[in-house]
A tleap script that builds the chain and sets N, CA, C and O, in Angstrom:
source leaprc.protein.ff14SB
mol = sequence {
  NMET ARG THR SER THR SER SER PRO ALA ALA
  GLY THR PRO PRO ALA GLY SER PHE GLY SER
  GLY SER THR THR PRO PRO GLY GLN LEU ALA
  GLY GLN LEU ARG ASP ALA VAL THR ALA VAL
  PRO GLY VAL ALA ARG CYS ALA SER ALA GLY
  PRO VAL ALA VAL THR THR GLN PHE ARG GLY
  GLY SER VAL PRO GLY ILE ARG LEU ALA GLY
  ASP GLU VAL ARG ILE HIE VAL VAL LEU ASP
  ALA VAL PRO ALA GLY PRO ILE ALA GLU GLN
  VAL HIE ARG ALA ALA ALA ALA VAL LEU ALA
  GLU HIE GLY ASP THR ARG THR VAL LEU VAL
  HIE ILE ALA ASP LEU GLU LEU GLU SER LEU
  PRO ASP CSER
}
set mol.1.N position { 11.608 6.535 -16.193 }
set mol.1.CA position { 12.505 5.621 -16.852 }
set mol.1.C position { 11.986 4.220 -16.657 }
set mol.1.O position { 11.687 3.810 -15.535 }
set mol.2.N position { 11.878 3.487 -17.738 }
set mol.2.CA position { 11.430 2.100 -17.667 }
set mol.2.C position { 12.625 1.211 -17.917 }
set mol.2.O position { 13.330 1.353 -18.916 }
set mol.3.N position { 12.840 0.298 -17.001 }
set mol.3.CA position { 13.862 -0.723 -17.184 }
set mol.3.C position { 13.217 -2.050 -16.862 }
set mol.3.O position { 12.243 -2.099 -16.111 }
set mol.4.N position { 13.747 -3.137 -17.420 }
set mol.4.CA position { 13.099 -4.414 -17.167 }
set mol.4.C position { 14.113 -5.545 -17.102 }
set mol.4.O position { 15.202 -5.468 -17.672 }
set mol.5.N position { 13.726 -6.589 -16.397 }
set mol.5.CA position { 14.515 -7.814 -16.354 }
set mol.5.C position { 14.021 -8.701 -17.479 }
set mol.5.O position { 13.180 -8.286 -18.276 }
set mol.6.N position { 14.531 -9.904 -17.548 }
set mol.6.CA position { 14.081 -10.826 -18.575 }
set mol.6.C position { 12.603 -11.129 -18.409 }
set mol.6.O position { 12.051 -11.041 -17.312 }
set mol.7.N position { 11.987 -11.479 -19.497 }
set mol.7.CA position { 10.553 -11.777 -19.490 }
set mol.7.C position { 10.265 -13.007 -18.650 }
set mol.7.O position { 11.097 -13.910 -18.563 }
set mol.8.N position { 9.091 -13.050 -18.031 }
set mol.8.CA position { 8.716 -14.217 -17.248 }
set mol.8.C position { 8.612 -15.460 -18.118 }
set mol.8.O position { 8.279 -15.383 -19.300 }
set mol.9.N position { 8.898 -16.587 -17.523 }
set mol.9.CA position { 8.774 -17.855 -18.239 }
set mol.9.C position { 7.306 -18.146 -18.518 }
set mol.9.O position { 6.431 -17.819 -17.716 }
set mol.10.N position { 7.052 -18.755 -19.648 }
set mol.10.CA position { 5.675 -19.113 -19.994 }
set mol.10.C position { 5.224 -20.297 -19.159 }
set mol.10.O position { 6.038 -21.083 -18.674 }
set mol.11.N position { 3.928 -20.407 -19.002 }
set mol.11.CA position { 3.388 -21.560 -18.292 }
set mol.11.C position { 2.672 -21.167 -17.023 }
set mol.11.O position { 2.609 -19.991 -16.662 }
set mol.12.N position { 2.147 -22.140 -16.369 }
set mol.12.CA position { 1.395 -21.936 -15.141 }
set mol.12.C position { 2.337 -21.903 -13.952 }
set mol.12.O position { 3.237 -22.738 -13.858 }
set mol.13.N position { 2.148 -20.948 -13.032 }
set mol.13.CA position { 2.999 -20.905 -11.857 }
set mol.13.C position { 2.826 -22.157 -11.003 }
set mol.13.O position { 1.763 -22.778 -11.010 }
set mol.14.N position { 3.884 -22.530 -10.263 }
set mol.14.CA position { 3.791 -23.716 -9.419 }
set mol.14.C position { 2.718 -23.559 -8.345 }
set mol.14.O position { 2.382 -22.442 -7.951 }
set mol.15.N position { 2.183 -24.685 -7.875 }
set mol.15.CA position { 1.204 -24.649 -6.795 }
set mol.15.C position { 1.820 -23.987 -5.574 }
set mol.15.O position { 2.987 -24.225 -5.260 }
set mol.16.N position { 1.044 -23.157 -4.883 }
set mol.16.CA position { 1.534 -22.467 -3.694 }
set mol.16.C position { 2.263 -21.183 -4.000 }
set mol.16.O position { 2.692 -20.486 -3.080 }
set mol.17.N position { 2.419 -20.845 -5.286 }
set mol.17.CA position { 3.114 -19.606 -5.627 }
set mol.17.C position { 2.107 -18.465 -5.691 }
set mol.17.O position { 0.894 -18.675 -5.685 }
set mol.18.N position { 2.644 -17.264 -5.750 }
set mol.18.CA position { 1.808 -16.069 -5.809 }
set mol.18.C position { 1.782 -15.497 -7.214 }
set mol.18.O position { 1.753 -14.279 -7.387 }
set mol.19.N position { 1.793 -16.364 -8.223 }
set mol.19.CA position { 1.656 -15.931 -9.598 }
set mol.19.C position { 2.964 -15.577 -10.270 }
set mol.19.O position { 2.954 -15.046 -11.381 }
set mol.20.N position { 4.101 -15.855 -9.627 }
set mol.20.CA position { 5.382 -15.441 -10.177 }
set mol.20.C position { 6.434 -16.524 -10.066 }
set mol.20.O position { 7.572 -16.322 -10.490 }
set mol.21.N position { 6.084 -17.654 -9.512 }
set mol.21.CA position { 7.061 -18.684 -9.228 }
set mol.21.C position { 7.580 -18.579 -7.803 }
set mol.21.O position { 8.240 -19.498 -7.317 }
set mol.22.N position { 7.295 -17.483 -7.134 }
set mol.22.CA position { 7.735 -17.279 -5.761 }
set mol.22.C position { 6.665 -17.771 -4.797 }
set mol.22.O position { 5.470 -17.607 -5.043 }
set mol.23.N position { 7.100 -18.370 -3.709 }
set mol.23.CA position { 6.162 -18.783 -2.664 }
set mol.23.C position { 6.199 -17.816 -1.488 }
set mol.23.O position { 5.574 -18.063 -0.457 }
set mol.24.N position { 6.929 -16.720 -1.641 }
set mol.24.CA position { 7.036 -15.705 -0.591 }
set mol.24.C position { 5.744 -14.897 -0.538 }
set mol.24.O position { 5.269 -14.434 -1.575 }
set mol.25.N position { 5.168 -14.718 0.645 }
set mol.25.CA position { 3.957 -13.901 0.746 }
set mol.25.C position { 4.200 -12.486 0.200 }
set mol.25.O position { 5.277 -11.924 0.399 }
set mol.26.N position { 3.207 -11.912 -0.486 }
set mol.26.CA position { 3.383 -10.602 -1.106 }
set mol.26.C position { 3.851 -9.504 -0.144 }
set mol.26.O position { 4.697 -8.690 -0.514 }
set mol.27.N position { 3.327 -9.466 1.060 }
set mol.27.CA position { 3.733 -8.433 2.008 }
set mol.27.C position { 5.199 -8.539 2.371 }
set mol.27.O position { 5.893 -7.527 2.477 }
set mol.28.N position { 5.670 -9.751 2.560 }
set mol.28.CA position { 7.078 -9.972 2.892 }
set mol.28.C position { 7.974 -9.586 1.712 }
set mol.28.O position { 8.989 -8.914 1.894 }
set mol.29.N position { 7.601 -10.008 0.514 }
set mol.29.CA position { 8.386 -9.694 -0.673 }
set mol.29.C position { 8.419 -8.190 -0.920 }
set mol.29.O position { 9.478 -7.631 -1.205 }
set mol.30.N position { 7.266 -7.532 -0.813 }
set mol.30.CA position { 7.212 -6.081 -1.022 }
set mol.30.C position { 8.074 -5.352 0.006 }
set mol.30.O position { 8.751 -4.381 -0.334 }
set mol.31.N position { 8.057 -5.803 1.245 }
set mol.31.CA position { 8.886 -5.188 2.283 }
set mol.31.C position { 10.366 -5.346 1.989 }
set mol.31.O position { 11.143 -4.414 2.197 }
set mol.32.N position { 10.761 -6.510 1.511 }
set mol.32.CA position { 12.160 -6.725 1.162 }
set mol.32.C position { 12.569 -5.876 -0.035 }
set mol.32.O position { 13.683 -5.353 -0.079 }
set mol.33.N position { 11.670 -5.739 -1.001 }
set mol.33.CA position { 11.942 -4.866 -2.143 }
set mol.33.C position { 12.105 -3.419 -1.688 }
set mol.33.O position { 13.044 -2.740 -2.102 }
set mol.34.N position { 11.198 -2.948 -0.840 }
set mol.34.CA position { 11.289 -1.581 -0.317 }
set mol.34.C position { 12.620 -1.357 0.387 }
set mol.34.O position { 13.287 -0.350 0.152 }
set mol.35.N position { 13.005 -2.286 1.240 }
set mol.35.CA position { 14.265 -2.138 1.976 }
set mol.35.C position { 15.459 -2.089 1.030 }
set mol.35.O position { 16.385 -1.305 1.241 }
set mol.36.N position { 15.445 -2.916 -0.006 }
set mol.36.CA position { 16.564 -2.954 -0.956 }
set mol.36.C position { 16.654 -1.683 -1.778 }
set mol.36.O position { 17.745 -1.145 -1.966 }
set mol.37.N position { 15.528 -1.194 -2.270 }
set mol.37.CA position { 15.597 -0.011 -3.140 }
set mol.37.C position { 15.840 1.266 -2.354 }
set mol.37.O position { 16.481 2.183 -2.866 }
set mol.38.N position { 15.349 1.353 -1.128 }
set mol.38.CA position { 15.606 2.565 -0.343 }
set mol.38.C position { 17.026 2.586 0.211 }
set mol.38.O position { 17.470 3.619 0.711 }
set mol.39.N position { 17.740 1.480 0.134 }
set mol.39.CA position { 19.155 1.448 0.521 }
set mol.39.C position { 20.062 1.970 -0.596 }
set mol.39.O position { 21.248 2.206 -0.366 }
set mol.40.N position { 19.521 2.150 -1.795 }
set mol.40.CA position { 20.300 2.665 -2.923 }
set mol.40.C position { 20.587 4.140 -2.678 }
set mol.40.O position { 19.659 4.910 -2.433 }
set mol.41.N position { 21.860 4.552 -2.740 }
set mol.41.CA position { 22.183 5.971 -2.570 }
set mol.41.C position { 21.454 6.820 -3.615 }
set mol.41.O position { 21.466 6.507 -4.806 }
set mol.42.N position { 20.826 7.889 -3.152 }
set mol.42.CA position { 20.070 8.763 -4.036 }
set mol.42.C position { 18.573 8.540 -3.975 }
set mol.42.O position { 17.803 9.348 -4.495 }
set mol.43.N position { 18.147 7.445 -3.339 }
set mol.43.CA position { 16.712 7.181 -3.181 }
set mol.43.C position { 16.286 7.716 -1.820 }
set mol.43.O position { 16.778 7.267 -0.785 }
set mol.44.N position { 15.367 8.678 -1.828 }
set mol.44.CA position { 14.864 9.258 -0.581 }
set mol.44.C position { 13.823 8.344 0.055 }
set mol.44.O position { 13.814 8.143 1.269 }
set mol.45.N position { 12.941 7.790 -0.791 }
set mol.45.CA position { 11.859 6.940 -0.286 }
set mol.45.C position { 11.090 6.357 -1.467 }
set mol.45.O position { 11.265 6.777 -2.611 }
set mol.46.N position { 10.246 5.393 -1.172 }
set mol.46.CA position { 9.299 4.895 -2.161 }
set mol.46.C position { 8.103 5.835 -2.162 }
set mol.46.O position { 7.773 6.431 -1.136 }
set mol.47.N position { 7.458 5.965 -3.308 }
set mol.47.CA position { 6.346 6.909 -3.455 }
set mol.47.C position { 5.095 6.180 -3.899 }
set mol.47.O position { 5.136 5.353 -4.810 }
set mol.48.N position { 3.983 6.489 -3.252 }
set mol.48.CA position { 2.729 5.852 -3.643 }
set mol.48.C position { 1.739 6.832 -4.251 }
set mol.48.O position { 0.752 6.417 -4.858 }
set mol.49.N position { 1.988 8.121 -4.098 }
set mol.49.CA position { 1.036 9.130 -4.570 }
set mol.49.C position { 1.073 9.242 -6.088 }
set mol.49.O position { 2.057 8.884 -6.734 }
set mol.50.N position { -0.001 9.736 -6.625 }
set mol.50.CA position { -0.126 9.922 -8.062 }
set mol.50.C position { -1.554 9.692 -8.470 }
set mol.50.O position { -2.427 9.518 -7.620 }
set mol.51.N position { -1.808 9.688 -9.782 }
set mol.51.CA position { -3.175 9.459 -10.252 }
set mol.51.C position { -3.702 8.098 -9.805 }
set mol.51.O position { -4.890 7.945 -9.521 }
set mol.52.N position { -2.804 7.110 -9.745 }
set mol.52.CA position { -3.167 5.779 -9.263 }
set mol.52.C position { -2.162 5.420 -8.171 }
set mol.52.O position { -0.954 5.404 -8.409 }
set mol.53.N position { -2.669 5.134 -6.974 }
set mol.53.CA position { -1.774 4.795 -5.868 }
set mol.53.C position { -1.026 3.506 -6.177 }
set mol.53.O position { -1.614 2.514 -6.606 }
set mol.54.N position { 0.282 3.542 -5.950 }
set mol.54.CA position { 1.128 2.372 -6.152 }
set mol.54.C position { 1.431 1.809 -4.777 }
set mol.54.O position { 2.143 2.426 -3.985 }
set mol.55.N position { 0.887 0.635 -4.499 }
set mol.55.CA position { 1.083 0.015 -3.192 }
set mol.55.C position { 0.800 -1.477 -3.289 }
set mol.55.O position { 0.041 -1.928 -4.147 }
set mol.56.N position { 1.417 -2.223 -2.405 }
set mol.56.CA position { 1.082 -3.637 -2.261 }
set mol.56.C position { 0.299 -3.757 -0.975 }
set mol.56.O position { 0.810 -3.464 0.106 }
set mol.57.N position { -0.940 -4.189 -1.094 }
set mol.57.CA position { -1.779 -4.366 0.091 }
set mol.57.C position { -1.872 -5.845 0.408 }
set mol.57.O position { -1.951 -6.686 -0.487 }
set mol.58.N position { -1.862 -6.146 1.695 }
set mol.58.CA position { -1.947 -7.515 2.156 }
set mol.58.C position { -2.610 -7.500 3.525 }
set mol.58.O position { -2.732 -6.450 4.155 }
set mol.59.N position { -3.030 -8.653 3.971 }
set mol.59.CA position { -3.678 -8.742 5.268 }
set mol.59.C position { -2.717 -8.211 6.330 }
set mol.59.O position { -1.625 -8.748 6.512 }
set mol.60.N position { -3.128 -7.163 7.023 }
set mol.60.CA position { -2.313 -6.597 8.088 }
set mol.60.C position { -1.476 -5.403 7.696 }
set mol.60.O position { -0.766 -4.861 8.544 }
set mol.61.N position { -1.526 -4.964 6.441 }
set mol.61.CA position { -0.736 -3.785 6.100 }
set mol.61.C position { -0.618 -3.518 4.626 }
set mol.61.O position { -1.341 -4.078 3.802 }
set mol.62.N position { 0.318 -2.642 4.317 }
set mol.62.CA position { 0.593 -2.296 2.929 }
set mol.62.C position { 2.026 -1.778 2.828 }
set mol.62.O position { 2.621 -1.350 3.817 }
set mol.63.N position { 2.561 -1.826 1.618 }
set mol.63.CA position { 3.896 -1.300 1.338 }
set mol.63.C position { 3.749 -0.292 0.205 }
set mol.63.O position { 3.615 -0.674 -0.957 }
set mol.64.N position { 3.774 1.008 0.546 }
set mol.64.CA position { 3.646 2.047 -0.478 }
set mol.64.C position { 4.851 2.075 -1.412 }
set mol.64.O position { 5.985 1.840 -0.996 }
set mol.65.N position { 4.581 2.366 -2.681 }
set mol.65.CA position { 5.642 2.531 -3.666 }
set mol.65.C position { 6.091 1.252 -4.341 }
set mol.65.O position { 6.908 1.292 -5.260 }
set mol.66.N position { 5.574 0.124 -3.901 }
set mol.66.CA position { 5.905 -1.177 -4.489 }
set mol.66.C position { 4.594 -1.841 -4.881 }
set mol.66.O position { 3.692 -1.992 -4.058 }
set mol.67.N position { 4.497 -2.235 -6.145 }
set mol.67.CA position { 3.276 -2.901 -6.576 }
set mol.67.C position { 3.620 -4.222 -7.247 }
set mol.67.O position { 4.302 -4.257 -8.271 }
set mol.68.N position { 3.146 -5.287 -6.663 }
set mol.68.CA position { 3.318 -6.622 -7.220 }
set mol.68.C position { 2.033 -6.944 -7.968 }
set mol.68.O position { 1.010 -7.255 -7.359 }
set mol.69.N position { 2.093 -6.867 -9.289 }
set mol.69.CA position { 0.865 -7.030 -10.065 }
set mol.69.C position { 1.124 -7.892 -11.290 }
set mol.69.O position { 1.903 -7.523 -12.168 }
set mol.70.N position { 0.472 -9.029 -11.341 }
set mol.70.CA position { 0.577 -9.885 -12.525 }
set mol.70.C position { 2.011 -10.220 -12.868 }
set mol.70.O position { 2.746 -10.764 -12.044 }
set mol.71.N position { 2.407 -9.892 -14.088 }
set mol.71.CA position { 3.744 -10.201 -14.580 }
set mol.71.C position { 4.761 -9.105 -14.311 }
set mol.71.O position { 5.896 -9.188 -14.779 }
set mol.72.N position { 4.370 -8.077 -13.564 }
set mol.72.CA position { 5.253 -6.927 -13.329 }
set mol.72.C position { 5.406 -6.626 -11.849 }
set mol.72.O position { 4.534 -6.915 -11.030 }
set mol.73.N position { 6.548 -6.035 -11.544 }
set mol.73.CA position { 6.772 -5.420 -10.241 }
set mol.73.C position { 7.083 -3.959 -10.539 }
set mol.73.O position { 8.052 -3.644 -11.230 }
set mol.74.N position { 6.249 -3.078 -10.009 }
set mol.74.CA position { 6.438 -1.638 -10.219 }
set mol.74.C position { 7.060 -1.030 -8.974 }
set mol.74.O position { 6.585 -1.236 -7.858 }
set mol.75.N position { 8.134 -0.275 -9.188 }
set mol.75.CA position { 8.849 0.390 -8.111 }
set mol.75.C position { 8.783 1.889 -8.396 }
set mol.75.O position { 9.296 2.349 -9.416 }
set mol.76.N position { 8.156 2.652 -7.500 }
set mol.76.CA position { 8.055 4.105 -7.647 }
set mol.76.C position { 8.878 4.749 -6.542 }
set mol.76.O position { 8.647 4.501 -5.359 }
set mol.77.N position { 9.842 5.581 -6.936 }
set mol.77.CA position { 10.750 6.178 -5.964 }
set mol.77.C position { 10.826 7.692 -6.107 }
set mol.77.O position { 10.553 8.260 -7.164 }
set mol.78.N position { 11.209 8.323 -5.000 }
set mol.78.CA position { 11.547 9.742 -4.963 }
set mol.78.C position { 13.052 9.807 -4.761 }
set mol.78.O position { 13.598 9.145 -3.879 }
set mol.79.N position { 13.721 10.612 -5.587 }
set mol.79.CA position { 15.170 10.733 -5.505 }
set mol.79.C position { 15.574 12.009 -4.787 }
set mol.79.O position { 14.868 13.016 -4.829 }
set mol.80.N position { 16.734 11.947 -4.123 }
set mol.80.CA position { 17.293 13.144 -3.495 }
set mol.80.C position { 18.702 13.414 -4.027 }
set mol.80.O position { 19.498 14.107 -3.393 }
set mol.81.N position { 18.993 12.851 -5.211 }
set mol.81.CA position { 20.277 13.059 -5.871 }
set mol.81.C position { 20.085 12.886 -7.376 }
set mol.81.O position { 19.073 12.353 -7.830 }
set mol.82.N position { 21.050 13.335 -8.120 }
set mol.82.CA position { 21.075 13.172 -9.574 }
set mol.82.C position { 22.482 12.722 -9.957 }
set mol.82.O position { 23.398 12.909 -9.156 }
set mol.83.N position { 22.700 12.154 -11.107 }
set mol.83.CA position { 21.768 11.954 -12.211 }
set mol.83.C position { 20.797 10.800 -11.938 }
set mol.83.O position { 21.138 9.814 -11.285 }
set mol.84.N position { 19.609 10.955 -12.447 }
set mol.84.CA position { 18.535 10.007 -12.172 }
set mol.84.C position { 18.727 8.660 -12.868 }
set mol.84.O position { 18.411 7.619 -12.291 }
set mol.85.N position { 19.236 8.664 -14.086 }
set mol.85.CA position { 19.373 7.421 -14.850 }
set mol.85.C position { 20.181 6.353 -14.131 }
set mol.85.O position { 19.694 5.233 -13.971 }
set mol.86.N position { 21.402 6.657 -13.690 }
set mol.86.CA position { 22.183 5.645 -12.979 }
set mol.86.C position { 21.536 5.187 -11.661 }
set mol.86.O position { 21.661 4.024 -11.277 }
set mol.87.N position { 20.856 6.094 -10.984 }
set mol.87.CA position { 20.177 5.708 -9.745 }
set mol.87.C position { 19.047 4.733 -10.064 }
set mol.87.O position { 18.875 3.728 -9.374 }
set mol.88.N position { 18.278 5.031 -11.111 }
set mol.88.CA position { 17.187 4.128 -11.514 }
set mol.88.C position { 17.735 2.756 -11.884 }
set mol.88.O position { 17.115 1.738 -11.578 }
set mol.89.N position { 18.892 2.720 -12.540 }
set mol.89.CA position { 19.500 1.433 -12.891 }
set mol.89.C position { 19.892 0.657 -11.636 }
set mol.89.O position { 19.715 -0.560 -11.581 }
set mol.90.N position { 20.422 1.350 -10.627 }
set mol.90.CA position { 20.776 0.690 -9.366 }
set mol.90.C position { 19.528 0.176 -8.656 }
set mol.90.O position { 19.545 -0.908 -8.074 }
set mol.91.N position { 18.442 0.955 -8.702 }
set mol.91.CA position { 17.174 0.523 -8.111 }
set mol.91.C position { 16.707 -0.758 -8.806 }
set mol.91.O position { 16.288 -1.715 -8.156 }
set mol.92.N position { 16.787 -0.755 -10.125 }
set mol.92.CA position { 16.387 -1.933 -10.896 }
set mol.92.C position { 17.204 -3.148 -10.488 }
set mol.92.O position { 16.645 -4.218 -10.247 }
set mol.93.N position { 18.524 -2.995 -10.408 }
set mol.93.CA position { 19.386 -4.122 -10.030 }
set mol.93.C position { 19.069 -4.622 -8.622 }
set mol.93.O position { 19.036 -5.829 -8.380 }
set mol.94.N position { 18.837 -3.695 -7.696 }
set mol.94.CA position { 18.516 -4.085 -6.317 }
set mol.94.C position { 17.213 -4.874 -6.268 }
set mol.94.O position { 17.130 -5.899 -5.591 }
set mol.95.N position { 16.197 -4.400 -6.985 }
set mol.95.CA position { 14.904 -5.093 -7.000 }
set mol.95.C position { 15.023 -6.450 -7.685 }
set mol.95.O position { 14.478 -7.441 -7.199 }
set mol.96.N position { 15.730 -6.499 -8.806 }
set mol.96.CA position { 15.897 -7.759 -9.529 }
set mol.96.C position { 16.629 -8.790 -8.673 }
set mol.96.O position { 16.320 -9.979 -8.745 }
set mol.97.N position { 17.595 -8.351 -7.864 }
set mol.97.CA position { 18.332 -9.278 -6.994 }
set mol.97.C position { 17.418 -9.877 -5.934 }
set mol.97.O position { 17.503 -11.070 -5.642 }
set mol.98.N position { 16.544 -9.056 -5.356 }
set mol.98.CA position { 15.594 -9.570 -4.357 }
set mol.98.C position { 14.662 -10.581 -5.007 }
set mol.98.O position { 14.429 -11.656 -4.454 }
set mol.99.N position { 14.133 -10.249 -6.168 }
set mol.99.CA position { 13.226 -11.172 -6.853 }
set mol.99.C position { 13.935 -12.484 -7.180 }
set mol.99.O position { 13.369 -13.561 -6.997 }
set mol.100.N position { 15.162 -12.394 -7.657 }
set mol.100.CA position { 15.917 -13.603 -8.011 }
set mol.100.C position { 16.127 -14.501 -6.796 }
set mol.100.O position { 16.080 -15.725 -6.919 }
set mol.101.N position { 16.358 -13.910 -5.627 }
set mol.101.CA position { 16.528 -14.688 -4.400 }
set mol.101.C position { 15.293 -15.534 -4.092 }
set mol.101.O position { 15.385 -16.579 -3.448 }
set mol.102.N position { 14.143 -15.066 -4.560 }
set mol.102.CA position { 12.878 -15.754 -4.294 }
set mol.102.C position { 12.383 -16.559 -5.496 }
set mol.102.O position { 11.273 -17.090 -5.475 }
set mol.103.N position { 13.195 -16.649 -6.529 }
set mol.103.CA position { 12.784 -17.390 -7.718 }
set mol.103.C position { 11.676 -16.704 -8.487 }
set mol.103.O position { 10.931 -17.355 -9.219 }
set mol.104.N position { 11.561 -15.398 -8.330 }
set mol.104.CA position { 10.502 -14.613 -8.963 }
set mol.104.C position { 11.041 -14.057 -10.275 }
set mol.104.O position { 12.074 -13.388 -10.296 }
set mol.105.N position { 10.343 -14.334 -11.358 }
set mol.105.CA position { 10.824 -13.967 -12.692 }
set mol.105.C position { 10.106 -12.769 -13.301 }
set mol.105.O position { 10.231 -12.525 -14.500 }
set mol.106.N position { 9.358 -12.021 -12.499 }
set mol.106.CA position { 8.604 -10.897 -13.059 }
set mol.106.C position { 9.508 -9.784 -13.576 }
set mol.106.O position { 10.647 -9.623 -13.136 }
set mol.107.N position { 8.975 -9.036 -14.507 }
set mol.107.CA position { 9.629 -7.859 -15.052 }
set mol.107.C position { 9.601 -6.751 -14.006 }
set mol.107.O position { 8.598 -6.579 -13.312 }
set mol.108.N position { 10.693 -6.000 -13.889 }
set mol.108.CA position { 10.781 -4.879 -12.951 }
set mol.108.C position { 10.683 -3.574 -13.737 }
set mol.108.O position { 11.432 -3.353 -14.689 }
set mol.109.N position { 9.758 -2.717 -13.331 }
set mol.109.CA position { 9.617 -1.384 -13.918 }
set mol.109.C position { 9.913 -0.357 -12.842 }
set mol.109.O position { 9.311 -0.383 -11.769 }
set mol.110.N position { 10.841 0.550 -13.127 }
set mol.110.CA position { 11.217 1.593 -12.178 }
set mol.110.C position { 10.680 2.918 -12.689 }
set mol.110.O position { 10.877 3.279 -13.849 }
set mol.111.N position { 9.997 3.637 -11.803 }
set mol.111.CA position { 9.427 4.942 -12.134 }
set mol.111.C position { 9.944 5.960 -11.124 }
set mol.111.O position { 9.806 5.777 -9.914 }
set mol.112.N position { 10.540 7.030 -11.632 }
set mol.112.CA position { 10.965 8.113 -10.747 }
set mol.112.C position { 9.776 9.052 -10.605 }
set mol.112.O position { 9.428 9.789 -11.527 }
set mol.113.N position { 9.165 9.009 -9.433 }
set mol.113.CA position { 7.937 9.762 -9.193 }
set mol.113.C position { 8.203 11.232 -8.918 }
set mol.113.O position { 7.378 12.086 -9.243 }
set mol.114.N position { 9.363 11.536 -8.315 }
set mol.114.CA position { 9.631 12.926 -7.947 }
set mol.114.C position { 11.086 13.077 -7.551 }
set mol.114.O position { 11.793 12.099 -7.306 }
set mol.115.N position { 11.521 14.351 -7.494 }
set mol.115.CA position { 12.839 14.712 -6.979 }
set mol.115.C position { 12.640 15.625 -5.787 }
set mol.115.O position { 11.795 16.519 -5.821 }
set mol.116.N position { 13.405 15.410 -4.741 }
set mol.116.CA position { 13.387 16.324 -3.600 }
set mol.116.C position { 14.373 17.439 -3.914 }
set mol.116.O position { 15.568 17.321 -3.644 }
set mol.117.N position { 13.859 18.524 -4.488 }
set mol.117.CA position { 14.710 19.600 -4.960 }
set mol.117.C position { 15.538 20.244 -3.851 }
set mol.117.O position { 16.669 20.670 -4.084 }
set mol.118.N position { 14.974 20.315 -2.649 }
set mol.118.CA position { 15.716 20.948 -1.547 }
set mol.118.C position { 16.937 20.126 -1.152 }
set mol.118.O position { 17.833 20.646 -0.486 }
set mol.119.N position { 16.993 18.881 -1.538 }
set mol.119.CA position { 18.141 18.024 -1.233 }
set mol.119.C position { 19.253 18.119 -2.269 }
set mol.119.O position { 20.378 17.684 -2.027 }
set mol.120.N position { 18.927 18.691 -3.427 }
set mol.120.CA position { 19.910 18.777 -4.505 }
set mol.120.C position { 20.829 19.971 -4.293 }
set mol.120.O position { 20.403 20.987 -3.743 }
set mol.121.N position { 22.091 19.863 -4.724 }
set mol.121.CA position { 23.013 20.989 -4.562 }
set mol.121.C position { 22.581 22.175 -5.435 }
set mol.121.O position { 21.988 22.002 -6.500 }
set mol.122.N position { 22.894 23.374 -4.954 }
set mol.122.CA position { 22.602 24.585 -5.729 }
set mol.122.C position { 23.520 24.591 -6.950 }
set mol.122.O position { 24.671 24.160 -6.888 }
set mol.123.N position { 22.976 25.093 -8.062 }
set mol.123.CA position { 23.809 25.141 -9.267 }
set mol.123.C position { 24.224 26.545 -9.594 }
set mol.123.O position { 24.929 26.767 -10.579 }
savepdb mol mol.pdb
quit
C-alpha cells in the first residue's frame, strides 16, 4: 500500500539540512520514525529484507526498515494483525507526525513487507 503526505516544497534545502528541510541527523530521525511506527498496534517490526535492503545507514549504525532517501521516506513493516489498510494508514500518520516535528516535508511511502501468520487469529 502506498500512501503519501503532501509533496515537498520546491527549492534548495536550507544550509545545514539533510536534504529535507530538517537539521536532524539521519540516524536520529530514522530511530524516531522506527519507534513511532512500531508503537502502532498491529505492527510487529520494521522489515529490511527483500530484493533491495531498506535501511538508513549512518556513522555508528543503521535503522532497518526505514529509508531516508531524497524526497521520500520509505517505511517497510511486518504486521501481526489485520486489516492491513487501516494499520498502514496509522503507520503513515505516525511517520508524518515525526517528520512534521522536524520540519521535514518528504513524502512518506508505507510498504507492508510481510504478515506474521502465526500471530493472526484462526479463521
